[in-house]
KEMIRO-804253 format. One record per residue (C-alpha): x, y, z; chain. Coordinates in Angstrom, 3 decimals. Layout:
X_Y_Z_A
...
% end
This chain:
0.000_0.000_0.000_A
1.348_3.428_-1.001_A
0.520_6.529_1.060_A
0.970_10.110_-0.142_A
0.837_13.266_1.982_A
0.421_16.968_1.267_A
-0.356_20.200_3.116_A
-3.650_22.073_3.096_A
-4.252_25.810_3.488_A
-2.313_29.056_3.106_A
0.498_30.090_5.462_A
0.515_33.488_7.135_A
2.676_34.914_9.915_A
0.700_36.681_12.628_A
2.240_39.325_14.897_A
2.710_38.135_18.448_A
4.425_39.346_21.604_A
7.961_40.738_21.406_A
7.753_41.059_17.627_A
7.587_37.278_17.316_A
5.763_36.043_14.218_A
3.469_33.070_14.821_A
3.054_30.735_11.820_A
-0.643_30.396_11.079_A
-2.379_28.277_8.440_A
-5.666_29.555_7.030_A
-7.972_26.815_5.801_A
-11.645_27.288_4.949_A
-11.527_30.764_6.578_A
-10.323_29.283_9.859_A
-6.940_30.142_11.413_A
-4.745_27.466_12.977_A
-1.624_28.422_14.899_A
1.348_26.071_14.561_A
4.052_25.106_16.989_A
7.604_25.258_15.688_A
7.680_21.499_15.055_A
4.296_21.582_13.326_A
5.483_24.455_11.150_A
8.602_22.524_10.085_A
6.446_19.527_9.200_A
3.674_21.483_7.449_A
6.157_23.517_5.406_A
7.891_20.283_4.374_A
4.631_19.376_2.620_A
3.626_22.800_1.279_A
3.535_22.574_-2.547_A
4.906_19.052_-2.238_A
3.445_15.552_-2.471_A
5.580_13.125_-0.487_A
5.711_9.597_0.837_A
6.390_9.137_4.537_A
10.123_8.457_4.153_A
10.508_11.596_2.006_A
8.581_13.606_4.575_A
10.744_12.241_7.381_A
13.915_13.279_5.525_A
12.588_16.775_4.764_A
11.452_17.213_8.390_A
14.853_16.128_9.736_A
16.626_18.473_7.341_A
14.567_21.435_8.566_A
15.259_20.508_12.187_A
18.980_20.352_11.440_A
18.893_23.701_9.625_A
17.376_25.329_12.716_A
19.846_23.626_15.063_A
17.294_21.244_16.500_A
17.751_17.560_17.217_A
17.177_15.460_14.087_A
15.806_12.647_16.267_A
12.558_14.388_17.185_A
9.790_11.877_16.322_A
7.532_12.917_13.472_A
4.442_10.898_14.465_A
2.897_13.141_17.195_A
3.067_16.250_15.003_A
1.916_14.463_11.863_A
-1.062_12.925_13.675_A
-2.043_16.310_15.125_A
-1.880_18.012_11.715_A
-3.915_15.190_10.172_A
-6.501_15.508_12.953_A
-6.765_19.281_12.410_A
-7.113_18.794_8.654_A
-3.956_20.769_7.827_A
-2.254_17.718_6.349_A
-4.066_15.079_4.289_A
-3.097_11.647_3.056_A
-4.218_9.271_0.334_A
-3.710_5.510_0.182_A
-3.652_3.272_-2.870_A
-2.140_0.166_-4.382_A
-0.561_2.362_-7.063_A
0.696_5.940_-7.169_A
-2.243_6.987_-9.341_A
-4.796_5.539_-6.908_A
-3.085_7.211_-3.957_A
-3.014_10.540_-5.820_A
-6.749_10.320_-6.606_A
-7.559_9.620_-2.974_A
-5.196_12.352_-1.781_A
-6.595_15.185_-3.909_A
-10.138_14.114_-4.824_A
-12.017_15.818_-1.979_A
-9.768_18.892_-1.713_A
-10.882_22.276_-3.025_A
-8.684_24.271_-5.382_A
-7.613_27.791_-4.464_A
-5.844_29.730_-7.279_A
-2.914_31.842_-6.085_A
-1.920_35.284_-7.289_A
0.722_34.953_-9.991_A
1.898_38.380_-11.093_A
5.290_39.690_-12.107_A
5.406_42.023_-9.097_A
4.866_39.111_-6.705_A
7.630_37.073_-8.362_A
9.941_40.118_-8.374_A
9.529_40.958_-4.690_A
9.840_37.277_-3.762_A
13.119_37.046_-5.676_A
14.439_40.248_-4.078_A
13.559_38.897_-0.631_A
15.295_35.566_-1.319_A
18.379_37.361_-2.651_A
18.539_39.507_0.487_A
18.323_36.342_2.571_A
21.066_34.814_0.390_A
18.769_31.947_-0.558_A
18.814_32.827_-4.255_A
21.780_33.743_-6.448_A
21.387_36.745_-8.736_A
22.258_34.520_-11.714_A
19.044_32.562_-11.032_A
16.810_35.646_-11.154_A
15.851_35.380_-14.828_A
14.699_31.789_-14.394_A
12.488_32.553_-11.378_A
11.094_35.793_-12.807_A
9.686_33.969_-15.824_A
6.009_33.057_-15.660_A
5.711_29.259_-15.477_A
4.617_27.741_-18.790_A
1.212_26.066_-18.694_A
-0.430_23.431_-20.846_A
-3.896_23.860_-22.363_A
-5.404_21.584_-19.688_A
-3.713_23.569_-16.921_A
-5.144_26.807_-18.370_A
-8.620_25.240_-18.433_A
-8.258_24.110_-14.816_A
-7.264_27.617_-13.700_A
-10.024_29.312_-15.686_A
-12.693_27.170_-14.011_A
-11.160_27.381_-10.524_A
-11.035_31.195_-10.691_A
-14.773_31.381_-11.395_A
-16.195_28.885_-8.939_A
-15.198_27.170_-5.697_A
-14.627_23.630_-6.877_A
-13.126_20.380_-5.637_A
-10.591_18.326_-7.548_A
-13.162_15.584_-8.240_A
-15.707_18.120_-9.475_A
-13.124_19.775_-11.711_A
-12.003_16.451_-13.203_A
-15.648_15.615_-13.936_A
-16.327_19.050_-15.467_A
-13.341_18.896_-17.829_A
-14.127_15.299_-18.801_A
-17.718_16.254_-19.663_A
-16.846_19.574_-21.294_A
-18.652_21.579_-18.607_A
-17.364_25.094_-17.889_A
-19.466_26.498_-15.002_A
-19.407_30.266_-14.582_A
-20.712_30.200_-11.008_A
-21.679_27.848_-8.190_A
-25.302_27.654_-9.327_A
-24.265_26.374_-12.752_A
-21.890_23.879_-11.140_A
-24.625_22.464_-8.902_A
-27.162_22.362_-11.715_A
-24.919_20.710_-14.271_A
-23.274_18.159_-11.970_A
-25.824_17.371_-9.270_A
-29.383_18.316_-10.181_A
-30.362_14.954_-11.696_A
-28.188_12.672_-9.551_A
-27.532_11.674_-5.964_A
-23.837_12.469_-6.326_A
-21.851_14.644_-3.920_A
-18.299_15.917_-4.196_A
-17.305_12.920_-2.052_A
-19.011_10.341_-4.267_A
-17.455_12.023_-7.307_A
-14.059_11.636_-5.628_A
-14.775_7.935_-5.128_A
-15.976_7.503_-8.700_A
-12.993_9.093_-10.456_A
-10.561_6.659_-8.884_A
-12.290_3.775_-10.684_A
-11.707_5.349_-14.089_A
-8.268_6.683_-14.870_A
-9.489_8.497_-17.949_A
-9.300_11.704_-15.921_A
-5.649_11.239_-15.006_A
-4.343_13.953_-17.433_A
-6.586_16.451_-15.630_A
-5.431_15.257_-12.222_A
-1.846_15.523_-13.465_A
-2.512_19.113_-14.581_A
-3.910_19.967_-11.135_A
-0.872_18.369_-9.473_A
1.535_20.307_-11.701_A
-0.189_23.608_-10.914_A
0.147_22.805_-7.219_A
3.808_21.817_-7.444_A
4.479_25.027_-9.411_A
2.822_27.081_-6.650_A
-0.020_28.351_-8.825_A
-2.780_26.814_-6.703_A
-3.201_25.694_-3.109_A
-5.636_23.206_-1.619_A
-8.320_23.703_1.014_A
-10.311_21.140_2.956_A
-13.941_21.956_3.744_A
% end
């Protein structure tokens, strides 16, 4: 059995006492403060899809970078983040099955992707000496997108939609302009829900190119996921 993990929500740093910034994840309009260990673990999964051994290595590397013991157990923090819905997992006999179960019920949240955002991010990373000036041109370029990825973004920007719903829409050639159209075209004449759609798509891999497009957008930091 293969298990995949990823992070859910958007990270913000909230002002706290003595100018300390508290890492906070916003998911479904709810704010969740993170301990330092939870932040290291969550950020190891942000815009990543990892197996447990990959997550363990990334977590240990972050602990080492911040001069913490690399032997801190991952399980208590992982279980807490899973319980709070800030980390999700998907199981399957194959990677494709695990990916379907990981992303199917998550909602897609498009992220702002403008030149000014990329520019200021690059300047910040250069100031922190995390990015060499020779790499600026590469990171300032807008990531290339396929036709399917463009379609995914166009739909997700117009309506709050889950991965399973989006896969179904693209497969059926449906392009809802609002939530009412989405509900009418997908659910009015059936007993389906976004959860049953998520279960259904894993039995037919015809939608895999769409799921792959969604995954690529996530890995390229153009969308985030939310859990309702």
